[in-house]
N, C-alpha and C positions, 0 to 999 in steps of 0.2 A: 233373632236380635230381641233382645231381653226388652223388658217394658216394665215398669212399676206405673198402674194408673189408680189415682187418688177419684173419690168420689163423695160426695155429702156436703159438701160446705155451702153457704148459704147465708142469708142474712136473717138473724134470729134477734130477738127482744132480750136486753139484761134478764137474768135469771131463767132463760130458756135451755134449752138441751140442743145438740148434734151429735151422730155419729158419723165421723169418718172412715171410710175402706179404703185400703189399700191391696190391689191385686195384683198379683206378677205373671207375668206371661209364662214363666219357667220352671221346673219342678226343685230348683235350689231352692227356693224361697222357705221351704220346709227347714232347712239346713242352717240356716241365717237366723244371727240377733239381726232385730229391726228396730229401727228408731222413726218418733216423729219429731220432726224439728218445726221450727215458726218462722217468720221474718213478720214483724209491724213495721208498720210505715215510718221511717227514720232510724229504724231499729236494726241492729245487728241479728243475724240468725242464731237461735238459742235451741237447745236440746231439750223437749216436754217430757216426752215418755220414751220409754224403751221395753223392749220384750227379748229375752233370749232363745233360743231353739227350744229350751226346756220350760219354756215360759214362767222363767224368773222377770219381775217388772221391775221398775224403778220408774219415778217421777221428778221432775224438778218442785221444788217447794211449793211455787205456784200454783202448782195442778194437783198435789196431795188432796184425796178428799172430794177431789171434783171430778177429775178425770179418770177412766179407765182404759188402759190399753190390754188387747187380747187378740186371741188366733185362732183361725182356723186352718190348719194344714190340708185339710182335705179341699179347700177350697182356694189354697194359696193365697190366704186374704188375712190382713191383719186390720185391727181396729181401734179406734177411739173415740171411744164414748166420753163426751162432754156434757156435764151439767153444770145447773148456776152458772152460768157464763156471764162472763163482765165486759163491757167494754174496751178491757186491756187485752182482752184474748183476742180481738181483731187482728189480724191477721194472715197470711197466705202460708197454707200449712204443707209440710213436705214430708213426705216417706222416703225412708234413706233403707238400704239392705247394704250393711255391713259386707256380706258375702258379694263378691262382684264389684262393691263400691258404685252398687247402683241408685240413682236418686228419680224419683216421680216428679211431675213437672207441675204438680203444688196443686191445692184447691184454697178457692180466699173463703175465708169466714170472718163476718163482719155482725158486731154485735152492736147494736144500737135502738133505740127508741123513735 
């Protein structure tokens, strides 16, 4: 059974940083485009960042200059480095594999003083 497991969420003060990880159980992951989504309280799920199998990246405007998506195919892992975090970044963050249409269970990020 394929699983995507996110980790790295938590409580951080405004201006702080977190690094999220998404690790897949199958070798397919290195062949897949992967995306990070988030869903804040009372909001719709939105795409935050994406990385292709060839490591071409793209970001939502609010994440540009603050977030970095990357991947380590040897570890079947995709990362989301988040810097200069703001209260508006508070959300559950989900990893999604285009290949196979797989979702992770989500990891909570809370930005608050």
